[in-house]
Every structure is written in structure tokens, then in C-alpha cells.
C-alpha positions, 0 to 999 in steps of 0.5 A, a space after each residue: 490474514 483473513 479480512 471480511 468485509 461485504 463485497 459490492 459491484 463498484 467500479 472502485 471495488 478493489 478493496 471489496 466494500 465502498 460507500 458509493 451506493 453500489 450493490 452488494 453482491 457477497 461477503 468475502 474472507 481475503 481482501 488487499 486494501 487500498 490498491 489501484 488496478 483490477 480488484 484484488 482477492 474477495 474470494 468465496 463470498 457467502 450470501 444470505 437469504 431469510 428463505 427462498 420463495 415458495 421454499 423452492 431452492 431453484 427460487 432463490 438467486 445464485 449468480 453475484 450479478 443477479 442477487 446482489 442487493 443494496 444495503 440501507 443508508 445509515 447501516 454501515 458500521 466499522 471499527 478496527 476488526 468489525 464491519 457491519 451493514 444491513 442489506 435491503 432485505 433485512 439481514 443484517 451482517 456483521 463480521 470479525 476475524 482471527 488470523 486465518 478466520 473470518 467470523 460472520 453473524 447473520 441476523 434475520 428479520 422477525 416474521 409477523 406470519 406463521 409462513 416457513 422460515 428456512 434461512 439458507 446460506 450460499 457460498 460462491 466459488 468466485 472472486 472480486 474480478 471474476 478470475 477463477 480458473 478451471 477446476 473449482 472445487 466445494 463440498 458440502 457435509 449433508 449432516 453439519 453443513 461444513 463446506 471445503 474447497 478451494 479455487 485457483 485465481 489470477 493475481 490482480 497486478 501480476 503474472 501466474 495464478 494462485 490456489 486458496 483453500 476454505 473451510 466453513 462451519 455454521 452455528 445457530 440451528 440444525 441443518 435442513 438440507 444441503 446441496 450445490 448450485 450451478 449457474 441459476 440452478 441449485 439441487 439437493 444432490 450431488 454434494 461436491 462440485 468441480 467446475 470449469 468456466 464456459 465462455 467466462 466464470 460460470 457461477 457455482 458454489 454450495 448452499 445450506 438451509 436451516 431449520 426455523 431460528 430460535 434467535 434469528 442468528 446464524 453464525 458462519 466461520 470460514 478459515 482460509 488457507 494457501 495450503 490446503 483445506 484441512 489447514 484452513 479447518 484446523 486454523 478455524 477451529 483453533 482460533 475460534 473453537 466456540 463462535 464467541 463472536 464478542 470474544 474475538 471482536 474484542 481480541 481484534 480490537 485489542 491486537 489494533 490498539 497494541 499496534 497503534 498504541 505506541 503513537 500518542 498526541 496531545 488532544 489540546 485544542 484539536 478536534 475529533 476530526 483531526 485526531 481521527 484523520 490522523 489515527 485512520 492514516 496510521 491504521 492504514 499503514 498496517 494493513 499491508 504488506 499481509 502476514 502469511 506466516 505458515 501459509 507459504 506453499 512455495 518454498 520453506 521459510 528460514 524462521 518459523 515459517 514467517 512469510 509476508 506476501 501482498 507487497 502492493 506495490 513497493 513503487 508506492 510503499 517505499 516512500 513512506 508506508 515501510 519507513 513508517 513501520 520502521 518506527 512504529 512496528 519495526 519487529 514486523 518490518 524485520 520479518 517483511 525484510 527477510 521475506 523479501 530476501 527469501 523471496 529473491 532466494 526463491 524466485 530469482 530477484 527482489 520483487 518490486 510488487 508481489 501479491 496472492 504468492 505471485 510476481 506483480 508488475 514492475 512500474 519503475 526501478 527495483 524499489 526493493 532495494 531502497 526498502 532494504 537499504 532504508 531498513 538497514 540504515 535505521 537498525 532493522 538488524 535482526 539476527 534472523 535477517 540474512 543481510 548478505 543475501 540481501 546485499 547480493 539480492 540488490 547488486 543482482 538488480 543492478 547487474 543481471 537483467 531477467 528475461 522478463 523485467 516487466 515482473 522483476 528486476 531492471 530492463 535496459 542494463 546493458 544501455 544503462 551501463 554503457 550509455 548511463 541512461 535508459 534511451 527511448 526505443 532502446 535496443 535490448 535483446 537481453 530482456 523483455 518488457 514494456 519499452 516505455 518510461 525510460 525518463 522515470 526508469 532512468 531517475 529510478 535506477 540512479 536512485 536504486 544505485 544510490 541505495 545500493 551504495 549507501 547500503 554498501 557503505 553501511 554494511 562495510 567491506 564494499 568500497 569499489 561497490 560504493 564508489 561504482 553505485 554512487 557514480 551510477 546514481 549521477 546518471 540522472 544528469 544525462 537525461 537533463 535538457 537545459 534547453 527544454 522549455 514548457 508551455 500551458 496547453 493554451 500556449 501560455 509560457 510557464 517561464 521555465 526552461 531546463 527539464 529532464 527529456 527522453 533521449 535516444 540511442 544516438 544522443 538525440 533529444 525526444 520531445 515529450 511535453 513536460 505537461 503530458 500526463 500532468 494533472 493539468 493535462 486533460 486529454 492525457 495519452 497512455 501514461 502508465 504501463 500500456 505499450 503506447 505509453 509515454 517517457 515517464 510512468 504516471 506522472 510528467 517530466 515537470 514532476 519527475 524533474 524533482 525526482 533526485 532524492 539523493 542530490 537535491 543540492 546538485 539539482 538546486 544548482 542545476 535549476 539555477 540556485 535556491 530561489 529558482 528552485 523554490 519557484 519551480 517548486 511553487 509552481 508545480 503545486 500552485 498551478 496543480 501540475 502535481 497530484 498529492 494523490 499519486 505518490 511522486 508528489 509526496 516528497 515535492 511537499 518538503 523538498 523546500 527544505 533542501 532549498 533552506 526554506 523548511 517554513 515552506 514545506 510546512 505551509 505546503 503541508 497544511 495546504 494539502 492536509 485536511 484539504 485532500 485528506 479527510 475522514 469522510 467517505 471521499 476524504 482520499 485522493 484516489 485510492 490508499 495504494 495500500 497505506 501510501 496515502 495513510 503514511 503520508 498523512 501520518 507522517 506529515 501530521 507528526 511532523 517528520 517526514 523521511 527520505 527513504 533510502 536515507 537516514 534522514 527526516 525532514 522537520 516540521 511542526 506537528 499538527 498537535 501540540 505534542 507527539 509521541 512515539 515508543 519503540 514496542 522492542 526497545 521502549 525508547 520514547 521520541 517526542 516532538 513538542 510545539 512551544 506556542 502551538 496554534 490550534 488555528 494553524 497560522 503559527 506553523 513556522 519554526 522560529 528555533 528548536 532544542 533537541 535534548 535541551 540543546 539549541 538545533 539548528 539543522 532542518 532534519 534529524 536522523 534515526 537516532 531520535 526515534 531509536 534512542 527516545 529523543 525530544 525535539 522542541 519547536 518554538 512557532 510563530 506566524 512568520 518564517 524564520 531563518 531557522 533550518 536555512 543555512 547551507 550547513 543545517 540542510 539535509 545531506 546530498 551526494 555532491 556536498 557530502 560525498 558517501 556520507 548521506 546516513 547520518 546527521 
């Protein structure tokens, strides 16, 4: 839960630190990683001074927009569980963490004169986005310097507010004096502060000054809690009783090694950049959701106080990030699934997004339906998971419209059930939300319902529901407009006809340009959750034209067959209509499999990696979206990519001679091995394959590959072959295999 790092004043500081040369405003304890939107968390920043000029506490600078400093180029360093940099003031700050506790080490520059040397460390009652509400408080102990307090803040992509508590202790030298500050002035009395806002977030907090240091080092231990300051203090004392920085850093690093160790690759022929790229992707898949076990003040959880938060957001993470945890950390995913189910039981609906104990904004469908289904189909069935309650939760998504579907559930269910699509400018007096995104919501609701049908089938005893939700999942066809044309913005015809299009209540068609909100739209209108937004969320009709994950066979027929589908998919990528930095693009890289052209999926994967993904400061296409980009990278380089909500992994050659994944629960090891591996990545086309020594012609495998520890051997060549091309070797689709979309 504790994730200490430096915070900057960059416009891209959603996770705290940035490498764009922005100024450091402080060092805080709680962070989400790789999110878009408003910066998240960053609560209770510390900031160090070697001294106050003239030994006058009022000459230290307290407001963060005035105290901020640049950091020294080349001083930044990080490894899993550790971060460091040097400020322009000469102070070096490094930090590590235990579960609920940050440990900061401030090393002050040596002095060359005999002037007083009295370091000051302040704690600021703020967060990254200056969202603090009224009545934050802090107290400082005059003898020990211990600081305790709390603040109420607003979530970064949701509604409501949350309260978080802290407990800070210091080690390094005797305390000289303590006090509080408000705005730009400080005083030794009083020793506590309750602060309101005045026309914004008024700066306020506490400080502690120390006598001259023998070793020029001060350690700051900060416990955090969503329950109380007392619990924050208890966690800090229990987790880091001795202020032993080396021990805590080593334990943090070892914990990360244990998490990542199940994945092993051959290093033959690959450079360090490729290895760093791959394992950094894996690392980023495991930062969110966050383990808040024992820190949920909202309800009593059923098993050992377990609770996970920061599902930020499932619209992003259902596609590959949470499926990656299915193979890498199924024990943690089990607890996440039960947390989602218990969230529904206590707040009414499964979240599509949740952070900081608050309801997050729903971008499209009810994508927790996909998450629960994907987990169940892949064997996440621990005894503590209440799957009956989980099934009831997804059915509620499909059947019961909430009053505020902007933050939970689905809107427009009356139209969905009667018209079998979401109309543009729908009449919906049953609930309220942003009346946009009718096309993308229709497509997502269709897939959500297909996921529910899969879960109903796998659970058994829900035959009527299987038929009902499969039927609803076909609703995407109601928004296919066969006469819709598409021209580039310069008037050039793309040569393609037939796209999804928004439809009104009376059945007449809207006229959204299929390229509006695409990557080549240089003057896009509102394309997200704005009231003036379009009928697609964060992308275009062109790209959403491929979002029928459950019935690619039917979509291919709709578009005119295999060759026509491939031409359209090639055009999507070759003309940059799509953008790999946005999650709807992920599956389009691999949808060639469904047209019998898995070689083109492999070629396209190498088009995007490493061109758009590299281990450099600018090495991601946009933000990481809580590990979504990292998991796309990791799955792709492993050579198996999921179609989430189905028991399907699409096969392509790994970026290594061999890659293996050991299930940390069962101990079974699955291996993919390339014969004829070419580290120049010219020979990337599968010629033939064996599965456990038996010839294998399907271009996909199911989860038993990981669960049972199978071996897939791929023989590679320089040219595309017919491997995986036959209709019977393609992944399942609803229209070709009925309900049997869960097994090979």
C-alpha cells in the first residue's frame, strides 16, 4: 500500500514522479501508478531543508508551489522497492517501503564552515491534485517530533471522498524544536493544527528541526492507514521497528523477485534492453490493484480483512492486466475477485472503476462482468470466493439500472432490452449518466452479456440465462450500417463501406464520421466522457468496428470474408487510425488469427515492439493505465495473448528462444520454445508446432496450457505458412461454436 516517491509539478505527474525535468514538490507515501486523468493520491508530502536561512523558521519556504526544487540530472535511480534522487539543494533523498510504511533517508550535504546546521523536515497536509477538503489535522510531539494526523481528499476519477491517516517518526539526531505552519508562516506554538480551505487548498502542516547531525542523515518513517493514526503508528512500529533501511530495501526487493520469478526466459541472442523491456512490463502489471487488506473502514470483509482497491479502471485492465495476474499471481487475483464481489454486496454494484475507497467513473460497459468470467473460466475457484454472489452481481449489472450509471452499472437498460441497442439521445428516465458513447456502450454491453453467458454455462444450472445472454450478445449487429462510407479528412475515399453507426430511438441513423476521434483526427471534438462527447469512447467508429471479441467469425462474414477483413485490419494499422497507446487497439493486433493469418499478428506485434515500447523515459505510448500497457507488452513478448472473458490465448512466437511460466500455486511449468529462433526477428512466422510432443495446428491454446504445465514448440521460418489457417484451427466464435467458447 505504501508507495513512496518524489512528487513533481509536471502536468504528467499522475503517479508522482516524472523524468521531464519538472520540479520536486515533496516526497509522499501513497500513489497509483500509470493512471490518466487527475493525479491520484500523493498524500502528506515531506520536504527537507538543510537549514532555514539565518536560523529563522519563517525563512524556510512552506507552500509547495514556492518551495519546489529541481533535481540533479543523472541522480535519479530506481529498482523495485527503491527510489532515489538528489535535489538542487544538495540533499539526497532515497526511500523504500514495507506494506503500510514508507522509510525515507535524507542525506544532507557536508558543511565547510562553522555556521549552525539545523535541518528541518516539514510534512504538508496536501495531495498531488490539491483536493484536500476542510478539517485536515496534524499534531507534532515536542520531544520526539512524532507527527500524526489525517486529511479528507477527493478521488482522482470518481465521486465521493476518502480519509487517510498518517504517523511519522524520525531518527538521526535530537529534536531541537517543532511547530506548525499555515500558508507561508510557521510558529513553535501550538503543536497541533486543524485547517480549513480558503479559496483553494490552503497550505498547512507541521515541522521538526534537529540539532547538528553527526552523520548528516535523518531517517523518516511514515505509516499510513485508512482506519486511524493509531493503526498507522502500529503498522510502522511492527513493520520497521529498527529504522534499518538496508533490511527494508532488501526485503522489498526480495518480495518483488518472488513475484516476478515465475517467469523465466532464455537470454540467447537477446540484449539487455529487450530483457529490461519485458520484465519492466511484468513489474508494472503488479502495482495495481492495491492490497488494502486490513484497511477498509467501510465494511467488514469476509476473509481475514482482505480487501483490494485501485481497480483503475477495469475498462483498461480487463483486456490483459488482470488476465496476466491469472497466470503470474493467481492467489492475489483470487482475493481481488472476492473483493470485487464484496464491493457489490456492500455498495450495490460491481465497479467498473474504483480508487481510494470511492466509486470511479464508468467508461462504457460493466467490465467487471468480463473480469469475473475470465477468472472463473481459468480456474480461480478458491473456497473463499462466493461465486453464487458473483453470478448474482453480474446479472444485476445486466438487469437492474442504477440511479447514477455514471459511476456504476449500465444505463439505458430499457432500450437495451426492448430495442437491442443503446440509442443516441436515448430516453432514459430510470437512471442518469452522460448520454453519449451509444455505439461503444452497445458493443461493450453485448460483450458483457456474452461474458455472463459464459459464466452461466461454466457454473451450470443457468441454461435459460445462457440462451438469454448469448442472444443479447448479438445486439452489435443492430448498429451495423452497411451503406456507411468513410473518407479521409482530405476527402480521399478509404475504399471501405459498412461500419457501425449510432442509431436513434426511431431507427434512423446518425452520421458520425467513422474517423472522428481516431488517431489521425487532428481536430477532434470531445471524445471521452464529456456531455458533448461522441458516440464512441476514446476512439473511432473505425476502431470500434473490430470490437466483437466473441464473434469474430460473424464479423468477418459481415465485412466480406477473410481477405476483406484482413485488408480492413491492415488499413486500420498502416494508416495509423488506431493508436497502440489506447486499450481498444490491443486485440486488433492479433485479430488476424481469426481470419487464418496468425503470421500477420506476429508481424504486427513486431511493428509495435520495440518501436512503441522501450525501457526509456519516453518508452511508453501514453500512460501505463495501471499496468495495461505493461501487460500488453509482457503477453505479446511471451507469445500468448488473451481474448479476455474466454478461455483463449492466441499463439505467436515469443521474443525469446524460450519462455516458461511456473504456476506459484500448483508448481506446474508451462513452456513455449522457438526452434530456429532468430534474434534479428526476421524469422517470426510459425511453420509448424507441437503441443506436448504431438503435432498441433490450432493457432490458439486454452488455460490448461498454464494450469497443467504443457510445452508448446514452434518451428519458425522467414515466410508465412499455412499453419493455423484452416477454419477448424481458428479460435472459437459464438456463431460457429454456439455456447462452446470456453475450451479448445
